[in-house]
C-alpha positions, -999 to +999 in steps of 0.1 A: -034+410-188+003+420-191+013+383-190-012+377-218+003+405-238+037+390-232+025+355-243+035+339-210+016+320-184+022+329-148+011+315-114+007+340-085+015+327-051+015+343-017+040+335+009+027+344+044+062+348+060+071+374+033+041+395+040+043+425+064+016+436+088+013+468+068+008+451+034-026+458+019-043+424+012-063+437-018-060+471-034-084+481-061-087+514-080-117+530-096-121+560-119-157+563-108-153+595-088-133+614-115-158+602-141-187+613-120-172+647-111-157+657-144-173+635-171-139+621-180-137+590-201-105+572-211-096+574-247-073+543-248-086+509-235-066+496-205-057+464-224-042+485-252-022+505-226-007+473-213+001+460-248+019+494-255+037+492-222+050+457-230+060+467-265 
């Protein structure tokens, strides 16, 4: 999404010899618990946050 905001195309590549045994292959975040426990909802869409960051 950040590349899209920047107007560029990127290709992601992984190089096995540059990876460490401690690297996490896939890391995903979720706001599910904080939403469930507090009722919190974001006020600014993530795509807008990225556009603002790029700007």
